N, C-alpha and C positions, 0 to 999 in steps of 0.2 A: 677749896681755894682760899677761904678765909684763914685757915690755919697756916697755909704756906705764906700768905701775905704777912700774917702776924710774925711768923718766925723770921722772915726776911727783914722786916722792920726792926725786930730785936737784934738781928745780926749786925746791921750796919750802924744802928744807934749806939752800940757800945764803943764805936770809934768816932763818935760825934763829940766834938769839943765846943762848948758854948763859951764865947769870950766874955770877960767881965765888963763892968761898966766903962763906957767910953773907950773901949778897945775894939778895933775892927780888923778884920782880915784883909790886909792890903793886897794879898795874892789871890783874892777870890775869883779872879778871871784869868789866872795863869793856867797853863795846860794841865798841870797835875791835879788841881782842884776841880776844873771843869770836867776832866776825864772821869774822876770819881763820881761827880754828879751824874754824868751820862751813864755810868755803870748802873746807878739806881734805876734809871728809866729804861735801859736795855732790859733789865730783869723784868720790869713792869710790862714792857712790850711782849716779852716771852710769855708772861702770865696771861696777858690779855688775849694773845693769839691762841694759846693752848686752850683757853676756856671756850673758844669757838668749836672745838672738837668734842666738848664734854656737855653733859647735861648738868647744868648748875642751878636747876630750879629748886633743889632741896634746901631746907632751912639752914643747913650747915654752911652753905655758900652765901647766905644773904648779905653778910657784911662786905664780902668781896664784891658782890653785885652793886651795892651802894657806892663803894669806892670806885669801881670801874665806870659806873654811870656818871659819877661826878667828874672823873678825870677825862673820860672820852678821848678826843684827839689831843688833849693836853699832854698825853703821854710822850709826844714827840717834841715838845716845845724847847727842851734844853738842846736837842740836836740842832734845831734850826737857829735858835738864839746864839748859841756858841759858834756855829758855823758862820753866820753873818758877822758876828763880832770878830772872829778870827780872820776872815777875809779882809775886813776893813783894817785890822791891825797890820796885816801883811801889806796892804796898799800903802798905808801910812809909813811903814818901815822901808819898803823896797820900791815904792812908786811904780813907774812904768814897767820895770822888770817883772814885778808881780802880776800886773795886768796882762802882760804878754804870756805869762804862764797859765792863765785861766783856760785857754783852749785845750792845752794838754791835760789839765786837771779834769776838764769836762769829758774829753775823749777817754781818759782812764776809767772814769766812773761808768761811762757807756759800755766800755769793753768788759769791765768787771761784771756789770749787770748781765750782759749777753753770755759771758762765760758761765754764770750761775744759771741762766735760762737754759743753757744746753743740758744741764742736769735735770731740769724739769721736763725737757723733751724726753729724756731717757726714762724718767719716772712715769710719764704718761704712756709711753710704749709698754712699760711693765704693767701698768694698770689698765691697758687697752682703752685708754681715753683719748678722744680726738676732738679737735676744734676746727671750725671752718678756716679756709686758707686766709681770708682777709683778717680774721681775728688773730691768727697766728702771726701774720706779718706785722700787724699793729703791736703785738706783744713784744716783738723785737725792739720796737721803739720805746717800750714801757707803757704805752697808752692803754693796752688791755693786759689781761692776765691769763696764763695757762695753768693756774694753780699757785703761782708765786705771788708774793706781795709786790706791788708795782707802783702805787700812786706816789709814794715818797720819792722814788727815784725820778719819776716824771717831774715832780715839783723841784727837786734839787737841780736837775739838768736845766730846766727853764730859768731857775734863779741864777745859776752860774752864767748862762748866756746873757741874761739881763744885766748882770754886773759888768760883764765884758763890754757889751754895747754901750752902757752908760758911761763907763770910764774911758772908753775910746773917744767918746764925744767930749766928756768933761775934762779929760787929761788930769792935771794936778789940782783942779777945782773940786776938792773932795766933797764939799757940801752939795754942790750941783750933781755930782755923780751919785750921791746917796738919794737925792730927790728924784733923779731920773730912774734909779733902781726901784724906788718906792712906786713911782708912776707906772713903770712897766709891770711890776708885781700886781698892782691893783688891776691893770688892764688884763693881765693873764687870768686873774681870778674871775673877772666879769665875763671874759670869753668862755671860760669853762662853765660858768653858770648858764650862758646862752646855749652852750652845747649840751645842757642837761646832764653834766657830769655829777656824780654823787658829791654831796657837800664835803665829805671827809677828804676828797682829793685836792681841795684848794683852801679850806677854811683856816688853815694854820700857816699858810705861806707868808702872811704879813709879818710873822715873827722874825723871818730872816732879815729884812731891812731894818726891823727894830733893833736887832743885834748890831747892825752897822751904825745906826743912829747912836746907840749906847756907846760904841767905841769912839765915835767922834766927840761926844760930849762927856766922856768918862771923867776926865780931870775935874770938870766943873761939878759933876754929880757927886764925886767923892768928897770934894771940899765941902759941899753943902750938907751931905748926910752923915759926915763923920762926927756926929753928935747924937747921943742916945735919944734925946727928946725928938729931934727932927726925924731921925731914922724911924722911931716908933710911930710918929705922927703920919709919915708918908706910908708906912706899912699898913696902918689901920685904915687910912684913906683908900688905899688900893684894895684892901679886904672889903671895904664897904662897896666899892665899885664892882668887884668880883661877885659879891653876894647879890647886889641889885640886878646885875645883868645875867646871873646864872639861870634864872627861871625863864628868861626871854631870849636866851642865846640861840635857840632854834626857831621859836615862833616869831622872834623879832627880826629875822633875816640876818644876812651876812654882817650888817653894821653892828648889831648887838653882839653877835658872836665875836667879831673882831675886837670890840672893847673888852669883852670877857677874857679872851685869850691873851690879849696884850697885858691887861692888869694882872692876870694869873702868872704870866711869865716874869713880870717885873717883881712880883712878890717872891718868886723863887730866887731871882738874882739878888735882890736886896737882903733876903734872909741869909743868903750865903756869905754876906759881909760879916755876919756875927758868929759864924761857925768855922771850924776847921774839920775837914773830913778827909782822912787818909786811910784807905783800906786796900790792900794789895789785890783782893779778888774783885772789888768794884772797879779798880783801875784797869785790871785785865779785861773785864767786860766792856768798860768804856772805850778801850782802844779798838774794839771790834764791832762797832756799831753797824757798819755795812754788812760784813760777812754774816753776823748773827741775824740781822734783820732779813736778809735775802734768802738765807738757807734754812731758817727754822721750820718752814712748812714742809720740807722734805721728810724729816723724821716724823713730824706730826701726822702727815698724810698717810705714811706707811703704817704707823702704829694704829691709826684709826682703821685703816684697811684691814688689818689683821685683828680687829676688835679688841685691841689693847687699850682702849679708851674707856673701859667700863669702871675703872677705879682711878680717880683723879690724881692721887699721889704717884702711883706707878706710871701713869701716862706723863705727868709733868716732869718727873725726875728722869725718865727715859728720854723724853724729848729734849730736855736740857743737856743731858750727857751727850747724846748723839749730835745735837746742834753744835756744841762746843768742839767736838772732835772734827766734824765737818768743816767748821770755821777755820781751825788750825790747818787742815789739809788744803783747803781752798786758798788760804793766804800763801802757803808754801808753794803750791804747784800752779796756781793760776795768777794771783795778784802780783806776785814778785816778777813773774815772767812778763806779764802785761806791762808792768812798770819799766822793765828793761827794754821791751820792744818800743814803747812810746818814746822813751828818752833817746834811744838809738835813732829812731825816725826823726825826732826833733833836731838832734845834732846834725844829721845828714841834710836836713832841710835848710838849716841856717849856715851851712858851710859855703 
């Protein structure tokens, strides 16, 4: 896995352009750039999940294990950061019309998820694997899993609902809406803690409202840090905070973890101000965050079932290939039809 990680880093770094002194990428949060950044982390998610089906205790994998242990749930931060940022940009641009679109956006995600879940039902029939009825019913809500990845979908659904509630109350008072979203997010996190949910199901949710906050203050942030010395000073400060909280991110509780994940996320965002990254393959991956995330375990499970996980290169390359094919087919035959259905239903409702 270390070799695959190294080759991947070499692959995208050749398209990485570092900007000269006092030059900044003003498009660092436009869709093309963020999609490329997401593409990096989609690949890292694939790498992380495939390693769960492999024995990576050998020395050849030690560097990847160090990298994976460092990153942890940080592998999803760009998805949440850019999603929160994008939603706030949409609210600022379209106002109440965008807020009204959030229920259909939430319904689409829920239907996408259940369409993918139906494939896992078929997979479990083939594997002769069964789950209790209560567990299966909860899986439909994304609260539990029947072999699929689920926690991220739960988190995003709850975050979308939080934004909708917050801005229905706040209306055009954007800062109030963001504060309410932050409050509801923290409330959801602590409720999940009380329910003894695993930490990975909630410990990155705070990054979504962080993206909204960044959107609200972006103009002021950009004016302040568009200077190499200030940019470097803030980056080093964030690095210091990240390093200090790293070793206490689990033992120090959710508070320490939140500080670590927030500072780590801001490092990525600020670092992207000094680079330009345009790579067609990364962009392709970055456009398919949902379908790749939700479908990847189908080929991985099948390959492991047939003992094709004995060699990590064969397993990963095969998993990657079949996941990408599945992703394309799923988008064509499921997601597009769901989009049409929801839009048609919405049009009929508002007539």
